[in-house]
C-alpha positions, 0 to 999 in steps of 0.5 A, spaced: 511 340 303 517 337 298 523 342 298 528 343 294 535 346 295 540 348 291 547 351 291 553 352 287 560 351 289 562 358 286 559 361 292 561 355 296 559 356 304 567 354 305 573 354 301 580 352 304 586 354 299 590 353 305 593 346 303 599 346 297 596 344 290 589 344 293 583 348 293 576 345 296 569 348 296 564 345 300 558 346 300 551 344 305 545 341 302 540 337 306 544 336 311 549 334 308 556 336 306 560 335 300 566 338 298 569 339 290 577 338 290 581 341 285 588 338 286 594 340 281 599 335 278 604 334 284 599 334 290 600 328 295 598 327 301 604 326 304 606 333 302 601 337 302 597 335 308 601 331 313 604 336 315 596 340 318 594 334 320 601 330 323 599 323 322 603 318 319 598 316 313 590 319 312 586 317 317 579 319 314 573 316 310 573 318 303 566 317 299 566 320 292 567 321 284 572 324 280 570 327 274 577 329 271 584 327 272 587 321 275 588 319 281 592 314 286 591 311 292 596 307 297 593 304 304 598 303 309 599 294 307 601 296 301 593 297 297 594 301 291 589 303 286 588 308 281 581 312 279 580 316 274 575 321 270 566 317 271 569 313 277 565 312 283 570 311 289 571 309 297 577 310 301 578 306 308 584 310 313 590 309 312 592 311 306 597 316 302 594 318 295 596 324 290 595 326 283 597 322 277 599 326 270 600 333 268 592 334 268 588 337 275 583 332 278 577 334 280 573 330 284 567 331 288 565 328 295 560 325 300 564 323 305 571 325 309 575 330 311 580 334 308 586 337 313 581 338 318 
């Protein structure tokens, strides 16, 4: 028998507002965790998340899609890449990231951790 599972981020299974400039909403569907991240202008991993996790750079992998705004990521080796609305992305561990410009960034991630 087929089944369909639908959840709304408006009534997310998890909501985390504990980080400066970021709201994290997560739903669990199909035995998978999907996160909606709303990152405000001025958000930067090294300023807003690093103090909580205590590593020199983000050690999580990320796989997602950005639906609005623009984000830049810089790896520990100096490699830098920006991604914006309509882009799908995969980011390896060992990086910093920040919102570019004055528009909030909204992203959906299918793998990764945020301050956990």
